[in-house]
Every structure is written in structure tokens, then in C-alpha cells.
N, C-alpha and C positions, 0 to 999 in steps of 0.2 A: 588202389587205381580203379577208378571207374568208368566203367564203358559207357561210350553211347551206345543206343538203340540207335540203327540207322535202317528206317521203312522204306519197303519195295511193296506199292503193291500192285500187283497181278491180276490183268481182268477183272475191273471191278464192275459188277453188274448189279450190284443192291446195295442201297441207301447205310447198310452198316460198315462196307467200307469207309465210307466217309467218316461215321460218327464216330471209330477209330482215332480222327484227329478232331472232333470238337474243340475239345480243351488241349491246348498243351500243358505237355507235362515235364518236368527237372528231369533230364536222362534220354531223351529222346532229340536227336537233331532235327534243326528245323529243314533242311532239306531233302525232302521225301525225293522219291523217284517212281512214276508209273510205267510200267510196258503193258500196251492191252492194244488191239485192232480201233483203228479209230472209226468210232459207231457211235452211236445214242446211248448208249451206256457209257463209255468212256466220256463220254460232254458233258452226261448227269453228274458225273462223280465231281471233275473239276469244276465245275458250276459250283456244288455245295464245299468242296473244299473254299474256292475264293467268296462263299458268303462268310464263312467261319474269320477270315482276315479282314473282310470290309464290315464286320456287324459291330454298331456302335459302343457295345456293351463287351469286355474282354475279349476285343476279337485274336485271334490267334497271327502268328505273323510267319506258316507255312512259305518254305520255298521250295515250286516242283520245278520239278524237269520229266517231258513228258514225250515217251518213246511211244508214238502212235504209227504201229507198222503192221505191213500183213508179217514180217518177223518173228515180231515180238516176244514170242519161246525163244528163238534160238539166242536175239540179244539178250534177253532176262539172263538166260545161262550164262552166256560167253561172257557178258560184262561183270558181274558181279557188283551193281552198284550199291548195294548195303548188306546186312547182315539180317533182316527180319522180315520174311514175305508175308505182309497180308492178304491174304483170301476171302474174299465173299462176294461170290455172282452166280453163275452155273453150278449147279452142285454135282453132276455127272462128273466134269472132267477136274474135281477137285483131287481127288486123290493123286491121281499121276501128275498133278501142279505140286501137291505136299513131298511124293518120290523124289519129283524133279529138285524140289528146293534141298531137301535132305541131302539127296546124293551128291550136292553142291557145296554140301556144308553150310547149308542156311537154318537158321532158325524160323519155324512155323507162325505166326500168329490167324488160326482159321476159323471163321463165324461158321457155326453147324447149319446142315451137316457136312460131316467128312467123306461119308457114303452116303446114297440111296438105294443100294442095291443090295442084297444079299449075296452073290460073288463078287462082291468087293470088301467082304470082312476078309477074308487071308489076306489082303494086300494091305489091310491097315494094319493087322497082328505083325507083319513085317516089315512096316514103316515103322511102327514104335518098338519094335527091337532094335532096328537099323541106328533108331535118332538115340536110344539110349547109350549103347555100343559109342555112337562119336561123339556124346554128351551134345545132344540138341535138344532144345526144348520144341513141343509138340504141343503147344496150348489153345485148348477152346477159346470162343469169346462165349461164356457162359454168363450172359447178366442179371438170369434168373435168380440165383445165387445172392446178389445184393439188394433184391428188394425185401424191404423191411419185417413184412409177415411172413416171408419164407424162413428168413432169418429167426425169428420170431417162435413161427411154430417149429421148426429144430430145434432148438432150445426147451419147448416145453415138452415136446414127445422125448427127449433124452429123460426129463427129470420123473421116475418113477411114481415119486409121492402124488403125481399131476394126472398123468396119463397111464400110469398101468404098466401092464404089456398089453401087446398088440391083441385086440380080440377075434377068436377063433373065427371063419371065415370061408365064404363059399366064393365061388365066378358070379353067379347071380349078386349075393350082398360080402363085397369087398372090403377087406379094413379100410384099405385104403383106397381114393378116388382124388385122380387128378383133369379139370376139365380150362382146356386153354378155347377160347373165342377170338378168333382174328376175322380184321376185315381188307376187302380187295379195295373197295372205295374210301380213302381218306386221306388225310392232311398227316406230314413229317416234317417238321422244323418251319412250320408255318407255310410249308407251299402244299400245294394238291399232290400225293404220290403216281406219277408216273411209271407203270409196269412194263415191261421187254416182255414181247409175246413170248417168248420161252418160258416165263412164269407159269402160263398155261400149260406145259408140257412135260406131262410126269416124267419122261424117258432123260428132262433136263434137269426139272429141278425137283422129282420126286413127289412120292406121296405126301399127303401131311402129317402122316407120322413118322414119317422119316425125317421128316423138317423140323416143323415145332415139337412134334414128338421129344425129340433132345434135349430137350429145357425140361419136357416131363419126367422123362426117366430119369433123368440126374435130379430132380428134385425129389423123386421116387427113391433113388439109392441113397441119397443124403439123409432120408426120413426113415428107412428101415436099416439100416448098415452106417450109420454115421460114421464116419473117419477109419473104414474098414478097405480091404481089400476085399473084392467078388473076384471070383471064380467063377465064369461065366455058364460053363460047359454043368456044374454041380448046381451053381445056387439059384440059377434062371430056368423055369420051366413054362414054357407058353401053353397056351389054352386055346384061345381062339380070337378070332376079328372081325369086324362087320362095318358097311361101309354105306352111306346115301349119299350121291353126288350133290352138287351144288349146279341147277340151271342158270347160265347166265346167255345174255342174248346179242345178238351183234351189237345191237346199241350200245350195250351196258361195255360189252371189250373194245370199241371206239373210243368210248370215255375217258377208259383207265388204261388204256395204250398209246393214245393220239393216233390210230394205225386207222386205215379207210375199213378196213374191214377183217376179218378171219382170213389169218395164212392159211396155205395151203398144207403147212408144217401139223396144222391142228387139224385135221383131216380125220383125223383115229378117234377125235373125240367128238368130232360131232353127230348130232342125233336130231334130227326132223328141221336142221337150223339153227338149234341151240346147241352152244359149248357144254358138255359136261364137265365140272371139274371137281376136285378132290373133298370138298362137300365137308359132310359127318366122317369122320374112322374113331374108331375102338378097338381097345384089345386089351386082355385079360392074361395077365399071367401070375406065376408065385415067386416070389422073391423072397429067398431065405424061409420058406413056407406059408409069408405071408400074401394074400391073395390081392392084387394089385390093378386099378382099370385106369387106364388113359384114352381121356379124349381130346380130341380137337376136329375145331371147328370152322369154317370158312366161311363169313356171309357176305352179303354185296354192301352195302353200304353201313359205316359204323355211325351209330347213334352219340359217339361219344369218344371212346377209344378201347382198344382188344381187353379182355376181360379176363380173368385166372379164378378157379375156382381150386381147393383143395379141401378134403374133408379126410383125417386119420382117425379112427375109432379103436378107443382102448379101452382095457376092464376100467379104467377108472373115473377117463372123460374124452369127448368127443371135440376136437380141438380143429374149428373149421378157417379157410378160409374165405368170404364171400365178396362180389366185387356188382357193382351197378354199375353200366354205360359210363356214366357220367362223375362217378366217385373212385378214388384211392379203394383198392382191397385194407379189406377189415378182417380183423382176426377174433374168431369168438371161441370161447368152451363152455361144454355144459357139461353136468354129470352125467355120466352113463344111467346112474340110477339119481331120479329124480329127489330123492331121501338126501343123497350126499351132497345136494346143494349149496350149503352152506357152509358146510365142512369145504369145501371144494373153492369156495368163495376165498375162504379165510386163508388157504394154501398158495391160492392165486396173488395174493394181494402180499404175503412175504415173500412170494420168488421176486415180485416187481421191487420190493427194497431191498432183496440179494443183489440184484442186477450188477455186471460191473456197469464202471462211470461211464463208458458211451453209453447204455441203456437208458440212466436217470432220466427221471420225469417219468414214467411206463404205471400206468394205473391203472383201476379196474373200476367199469359200471354193471352194477349187478342188475341185468335188466329181469330179474324175476324169474326166468328159465334159463337161463346163461348169461357170462360174461362178457363183455366186450371191451378188449381190450384197448385202451384210450391213446393211442401216440400222438409224441409229439410231434408238432410240424417239421421241427427243425430235423426231426429224422425221415421224412421224407424224400424221394428224389426220385425222376420221373425215367419213363424207360434207356430213354435217350442219354440221361448222366447215367445212368449205370457201366455207360461203355467207358467211363474215364475210371471208376473203380475196377474195372478187368484189367485196362491200361495200367492203375498202379501197382494191380497185382504181377501183372508179367514183368514190370521193370522190377518192382521187389525181387524177382524168381530168376532173373536174367543177371541181377548183380550178384543172386546167391544161389544157382543152381540144387545147391547139397539141401536148399530149404526147402523143397518142392515135396509134397508127402508121396510118401510110398505109396499110398492106394490112387494116385492120380489113374496111373498109366492105365493097371487090371480095371479100373472103374469106368478109364472111358473107353476101353474095350466092353465093358457090360452094356454102357449105354446104349452103344451103337450095336450090341447083340439084340438088344432088347428091339429095337427101332428097326433092322433090315430083316429081324425074321417077323417081326408085325406085317410089312412088306409080303415078305414069303406068305403070311397066313389070309392079307386080304387076295395076292395072287389067286389059292389054292381054292377060296370061294367063290369066285367067277363063275 
């Protein structure tokens, strides 16, 4: 018997909460419930869902019951209006809301980050243990897993004939480097993004490494230890972290929040009339002996869209994802030893021909010093479209919980150990 997923969105404060519903999916009941305060975040969320219903191409048909009131948390627990809680908003209280959901027998579909403070790591351990005992799913909205260049890079790194093994590395020259650049002032779903004031409060939203760093940590784990369960206590060794804040003027703050100026809550982050935001943050650590560097960057104005880069250094080849602001990410492969270039190109072409049917059409353009993988346009999808793929995955696991890989739970702990320990290192460096 097919069970329908019945969504409850709790306190939506981030546009990702709406993107979960951008595309209707079989297996999800069209009537959804929202429990939230009556504030600008809730109004923005309702507006986004309404636009999905009203768009001319492939409109959705969501019915919405809105419970906008001061006692929304109590009503959420008391009324049990669905079976899956969607969380994407303020990050600081998220772990408490996840605990409330699991305590009341509800599955959880939560956007990253689940926790932003090292002190909350033990709460996450307890939560995942309780969810497992109660046979409840606690699932992370990890959209970057579905980006085609990330998928292909994982496949190539696992091929010893192409990649070899991980290079011997150091914190100064890591074997694996991931960098993500995000922009505060940008457009989402065709509209200028309005950010709430709390987005700029690290006590509520978290550091960049705690937030965006979740994606990078997950990708790093998938490259170094694919489909393997990690022990965060023995497999991860933190090394160092550093940061350089981004300075935001009051005029820029007004532009992106639509507020008249800096709010009193942000006073701790003001310096000379300027707001100091997360900016450029870096952490170095060892993952099963491989030196890894994660770099999260926030800049002000977007010249195109957010960008992602990743370089994996093997004994046979270096496999890199590079992205320009106005272009999709691209995948490049170069021989570690230049004399092996011709042989590597031959192996790459053979690999493309042996790919499963869903990757048919992949080819290699030899650019002299590296190969550029030619990805068919039909494989390309946007960040927003990746949410539909996350939902497809969640629907599949909701119907068949026993099919969830055994490594997912320990590796959820591993990625949040990386991000929260990065925060601890940043604080210690102040």
C-alpha cells in the first residue's frame, strides 16, 4: 500500500522551504499545512507557493492550510496535521524543532544546516539515535549531490585507472579543495531575493562554514569515502581555520532586506557604521588521511549566479570542477604527469563509452593539457530543479525506509562534526 506524504512546513524563513514544492510529485498529498508566526517570512513563503500554482507552464495545485499565530509551535505539536515536517529557516532553533518532530512521531525533511554550534552536536547524536529507534526518517536537503559535474567527478575519482589514489598532501597543499561562492544580492525564481534581518546574525543563521559548508563537507565525504560509513572520532582530524569578513554598508542592507536600516540585534557586528558579515571562511582537516580544504565565500552582488569549484588530486590525474559566474560548472581532467596525457585521454574516452545508459552521450574534448568533458544539455539542471530530485529521493525512502544506505546516518554526523568543529576553530582564532 502506498502511503501519501503529508507535508507540514514549520516556520519557513528561507526560500528553500518553498522550492521543496516547486514541482508536484506523485506520492505527496496536495494539501499542505504551515505553522508559523504571522511575519514577513511567512508571507514571502505563501507568495512563492501561490506563484507556483499560478504560473502558466506546469502549474502546481497545492492547497494550503495556514496556521499563522503566536502559539504555532504548540499547535504544530498538538494538531499533528501531517507526517513529514519541512524545515528551512532560522538555523539556531532548528535542532529543537527537529527534536519536537521526532518526539511526536514525525519524519523530518530539513534544509542544511541542522546545527550551527559545536555545543549542539550531542543533541544531533541523540536525535538520530531516537529517530532510528522509532523508525523515523531524518533527511537532509542535499541538492549538490545531484549536480551533474559532482556526480561525474565522484565516478571518475572512484576509477583507479583514471584517478589513481589520493596524492600525498599537506594542509598547505591539500589533495582535495572545495570552494563555494554565494551572493547576498541576487534573483531567485525570477524575483529579487529579500533576505530577513536575522540572515546577518551569526547567532541565528550561523557561520558560512556551518551553513554552506554542509554541502562542501558532504561532497568531500562522497569523494574520499564513497558509500562508506565514517567514524567522526577517528576518521576526521581538524587542523586549522581562518576568516575574512565581508563589509556591508547600511544602504546595501536596506536594499537586500527592504528595512529602513540596521536593526538593534545586529549591533554586535557593526564596526564604524558597517556590518561585518561571514565573508571568506576556510577550514583545513584530514579525512581518512587525505588533507581537505573547504572554502566558503560570501560576496555582495551576483554577476551571474553562485559558483562551485572542486579540485581532486590523484596520482594519475587531477579532476577539477570549475565554474564562471554566467556559466554552468564544467569538468576537466588533466594528467598528473604531463607525459601521460595521451594515455589519460584514451582512458577517459573509454570510460565515457562504458557509462550507464543514463549518462549516454558524454564525450571528451582534448584541449592539449587537459580533457574537457562535454556534458549533453539534457543532463543539465538548475539548483532550483535539484529540489525535485531531493523530493524524488525522499519519496522513495519514505515508501521503503529499509533501502536507505547504512552509511547515511554516521555520515550525517561526520559532516556536521566537520562544520561545527570548523566553527569552534574560527572562534578560537579570534
